[in-house]
N, C-alpha and C positions, 0 to 999 in steps of 0.2 A: 504493500500500500504506500502510495506517495505521501511524503511527510513535508509539511511546511512549518518552519519555526518563526514565530512572530515576536517582535519587540515593539512595545508601545511607548511613545514619548507623550506624556500628559495623562495623569491619573485623576482627572476631574470628572464631571458629570458623564460625558460621553466615554471617556477612557475607562471609567469603572463599568459602564454599560457593556463595552466591548469585552472587557475582562470577564464579566459575568456570563455573557453569551458563550464565549469560547470555552470556559470551564464547565458551564452547565450542559452545553449541547455538544461537547466533544465526541462522545460516543454516537450521538445521533448523526453528526456530520460524517463520521466514518461510514455509517450505513447508508445515508442518503446520497452523499456525493463521492464516496470512496476516497476520502482524504483524511489524513490525520493532521489536524491543525493544533500545534502545541504552542501555548503561551509560554515563551521562554524567558522574557524579561520585561519589566515595567520601570520606566524612569519618570521621576517627578521630584520637584524640590521638596515636597512634603511626602514622606513615605511612612509617617506614623499615625496620621489621622485615619480613623476607620471610614471606609467607603461602603460598608454594608455588603461586601462581597468577600468570600473566603479565598485568600490568596496565600500561597506558600511564601513566607517572608524572605526566603533565600533568593527569590527572583526580583525583589525590589532593589532599586538603586537610585542614587542621586546623580550619577555620572552618565551623561548623555552618550559619551563615547562607548560605554558598555553596550549600547544598542547600535549606534551607527557603525562602529568599527569592529564589531564582534563577528567572528567567523561562524558562530552558531546561530546567526539570525538571517533568515531568507527574506522576510518582509518587515519593513519599518513602517509603523503606523504613527503618523504625526497628528496629535489631537490637542495641541496647546493653543491653537488659534493665533490670530494676529499676523503681522507681517514679519517682524523680527522678534526672536531669533528663529522663527519657523522656517523662513527662507534659507537661512544658513544650514539648518539641520537637514532639510530635505535635499538641498543641493549637495551637501556632503555625502548623504546616503546614495543619491543617484550617481554621483561621480565615482563612488566606490563600487558601482555595479549593483547596488541593492535595489530591490523593487520597493515602491512606496505607495501607501494608501493614506489619503488625507481627507478631511471634511472641511478644509480651510477655504471658505468662499472668498474672504477678503484677499488672501494671498493669490488665489487663482485669477481673481478679477483685476489684479494689479501687475503680477509678475508671472502669469501662467505660461506665456510663450517662452520665457527664459527657463522655467523649470522643464518644459517639454524639450527644449533644445538639449538640456543636460541628459534627459532620459533617452533621447534618440542617439546621442553621441556615445552612450554607455550601454545601449541595447537593454535598457531597463524599463519596467512598467511603472506608470504613474496613474493611479486610479482615484476617483473623487466622487463617487456616487452620493456619499453622505453630505456633500456640500450644498445641495439644493433639495428641499422637500423632505428632509429627514428620512423616513423609511419608505417614501414613495419612489419607485424605480423610474423616475422620469428621465434621467440622463441616459440610462441604458435604453429606455424606450425611444429616445431621440436618435441615438447613434446606432441602434440595432433594429428594434422593432419598426421604426419609421424610416429606415435608411433608404428605402426605395422611393420616398416621396420628396418633392420639393416643398419645404415648409413655407406656408403663407402667413400665418399669424400665430402668435402666442399671447394668451391672456392668462394671468395667474394671480392667485392670492398665495404668497409665499412667506408671509410673516405671521405666525400665530398670535404674537403679542398684539399687533395692531388689529387683527381680525377679532380677537377677544374683546378689545376695547370698543371697537365700533359696534359689535354685536350687543355688548352690554348697554351701550347708549340707545340702541334700537329697542331692546327688550324691556329695559327698565326706565326709559325716558329720563336719563340722567345726563349731566354734562360731561365734557371730556375729562376734566380734572377728577371727578368722582370715579369715572370708569378706569382711569389710569391708576388711582389709588387702590381700587379693588384688584386690578391686575397685579400690582406689586404685593398686596397683602396675600394673594393666593399663589405667589411664586411664578406668575406668568410674565412678569416684567422685572428687569434688573433694577438695582438701586439707582443707577444712571441709565435711563431707558432710551437715551438719545439715538443709539444705533438703530433701534427698532422704530420708534415713533417719528424719526426724521427721515425714514425711508432708506437709510444707508445700507442696512442689511439686505433689503429687497433689491437695491441697486446692484450690490455685489452678485446676487443670485441671477439677476437678469443678464448681467454681462456674460456669465457662464452659459446660460440658456441660449442667448443670441449667438455666441461663438459656435456652439454645437449645431444650432438650427440652420444658420445661414452661411457657414463656412468662412466667415469673416471675423478675424480676431477682434473682439470687443472688450474694452477695458471699462472699469468703473467711471473713468473720466468721460467716456463717450455717452454715458447714460444721464438723461435729464431726471433729476430727483426732487420731489416734494414730499413732505411728511404730512401727518394728520393733526398737528397741534392746533390748527385753525378751524377744525371742524366743530361746529356748535350743535347743540340739541335742536336749534331752529333749522339748521341745514338738514339734519336727520329727518325731522318731521315733515319738512316741505318735500323732500325726496320721496317719502312714503306717499304723500298726496298725489304725486305724479306717477306712482307705480315703480319707483326706483329705490335702490338701497345704495349707500355709499360704502365702497371698499377701497383699501389701498391696493391698487392694481398695478401689476407689471405688464407692460405692453411691448411686444416686438412684432413689427410688420415689415414685409417687403413692400416697398412703395416706389414704383417707377425706377427700379434699379438701385434704390437706396434702402437702408434699413432704419426704421424708427425704433428707438429704444428709450422708453420713458417709464418712470414710476411716479405716480401721484394719486391722490384721492380721486375716485371716479364714480359717477352715478351710473349704475347698470340696472337693467330690469330685475325687479325683485324675484320674478319667477324663472330667471335663468339659472343654469347649473351653478355658476359662480355666485349669483345673488343668493342662493340658498345654502351656501357654504358658511357656516357659523362657528363661533367659538375659536378654539385653537387650531382648528383644522385648516389644511392647505388644499388648494385645488389648482391644477394647471390644465387649461384647455388648449390643445394644439390642433391646427388645421393643416392638413397636407393635401396636395393636389389630387391624389388618388384615394386616400383613406378618409378624406373629409374630416369630421370633428372627432377627436379622441380626448377623453377626460381622465386625468390622473388625480386621485383624491386620497387623502389619508392624513395621519398625524405628521406634521411638518417639523417637529422638533422633539427634544427630550432624549433621555439616555437610551431607552430601549429601541425606539424607531430608528434613530441615527445609527445605533450599534448594528442593527439589522443591515443597513446599507453598507456600513464599513466592512462587516464580515462577508457580505456578498462580493465585495471587491477583493478581499483576501482569498476567497474561494477561486475567483477567476484567475488571479495571479498564480495560485497554487497549482492550478490545472496545467499551466504552461512552464512550470519549473523544469529545467533540464532541456527545454527546446532551444534550438539555435536561431530560429527565425526571429526577426525583429518584431516587437509588438506593434500593433497598429496605433497610430497617433491620430486623433481627430483632426480633420483638415484645418479647422480654424486655429489650432494650436501648433500646426506643422509648417514652419516657414519655408520648408523645401518643397511643399506641395503646391499645386496650382490652385490657388484660392479664387473664390468668386470675386470679380472686380466690382464689388459693391462699395458704396460709401455710407457712412453714418449720416443720417438726415439731421439737419439742424432743426431743433424743436420748433423754431419760429416758422418753419415751412409746413408744419402739420396743419390739418384742418379738423375741426371738431364743432360740436354744439357745446354751449356753455351755460352754466348756471351762475348768476351773479347775485350776491347778497350785499346790499348797499345800505349803510346806515347814514342818514342825512338829516340835516336840519329840516324841521317841518315848516316849510314856507312855500309860497307859490313859485312856479317856474322851474323847480328842481328837476322834475321828471322830463319836462320839455327840453332842458339843456342836456340831460343825459342822453335822451333819444337822439338829439341833434348830433352830439359828439360821436355816438356809435354809428350813425348813418354816414357821417363824414369819413369814417374808417371802414366803410363797406360792410358794416355789421347790421344784419336785419334782426329785429326783435320778433320772436314768435309769441311770447306772452309776457305780461307784466302785472304785478300785483303789489299793492301796499299791504304788507303782511301784519305789521304791528306799529302802533303809535305810542310813544312814551310822553305823556302830557307834562310831567314834571320837568323833563329836560328838553321839551319841545323838539323831539326828534321822531323819526319814522324809519322803518325798515322797508326797503323796496326790493322785491325779488324779480329778476329778469331772466327769462330763458331765451336764448338766441337760436336762430337757424345756424347752419354750418358756416363757419368763418375761419379765416386763417389766423393762426396763433400770433403771427407778426402784427396783424391789424388789432387784435384784441389787446396785446401788451402795450401797443402804442396808445390806444384809447385809455387804458387803465392808468398809464403814466400821467396823462393829462387830467383825467377825472380825479385821481387821488390828490391832485394839487388844488382842486376846487375848494373854496372856503366852506361850502355847505356839506362837504364829505367829512363825517365825524370820526371815521376810522377806515383803515385801508379796506378796499373792496375785497371780499372773499370770492374767489373764482374756483369753480369745480367743473371739470370737463365731463361730458356725457358720452358714453359709448353704448350703442344699442346692440350689444353682442347677442 
């Protein structure tokens, strides 16, 4: 029976989940896939705190070289996250001919092509299924199951924290601050939730999805990113009146030879598959030219779902141990391959319908001036409603839904309108996608 010896760098939430899976299911994996996967070593700066998993203390170390440089390790699993020192650790492992598994979306979204250059030069595998969607096999789905298709669109909910917060706002009619506190109290949000609620985590994941889907290396810097801090209970309620729900959506589309890559709060139909994805769950809907729509759905984070994805990568690597042929590298990460000659589309060139929440001084002529300004920028109003009036501060809230317009025109009009003396706070803009 073929044996694979595994060394883990990082014994946190996901690392402990991988260790638990490998020790608990070792005999099962021998029977189901015909491989003996041995957890040989675990490295972390803290090897004394209990992780709730029974591990032989002799395999624990604080010396990363005992994993990277060891002759008795076949697969290095990097689970510390972040850019540095993870980049150095993975590079060292690949340059020594070691195969690597990672769930590090931030690293792949910034230095992915450099890591794959090292993998190719050393005939080593670099696998990363756990970097997007937790236990959802969406990356293998893209590169294998949907390989015969030209991918046309990707719409996805890939951050469970944001989806939990937005779902909480819908179900319990509470504001963003209260929903965020609830997420933190229940362990769904970090003490510093910025990576999640500002859309950064989703942007990292979209860069990976786009690279695999369109064969064009996409970095985090290519992705337009907005978070959910400005979403109010008023926005949630008005969306519901229109038959929509607000989700932090990742969007990648092929558009006239270019690729749109953007992350932002989006109104989508409440009865759509993504619209019905609630709580901490993730869902990614992919459209291919022959397969049409495919939905990947499941838990997008956590120790056990992500561990499932990481170990699936270890299994794939273990199957090819001892083979001489070079492992396949996804086209988008392979600078030597003939990549698609697509460009990343400037977000100002996209078109969308828009929802505008405008808090204004309650006085005559305001709506007429807003309408005039939008018309001067080729933006047509589909509907308008004065939603609420605040008598004490003599203010009102106006809601405008537009027809399709170009982002460039919308941003130009917003810049002028936000400077008007009757605008009491920056206009909140939410894009609408009828997926």
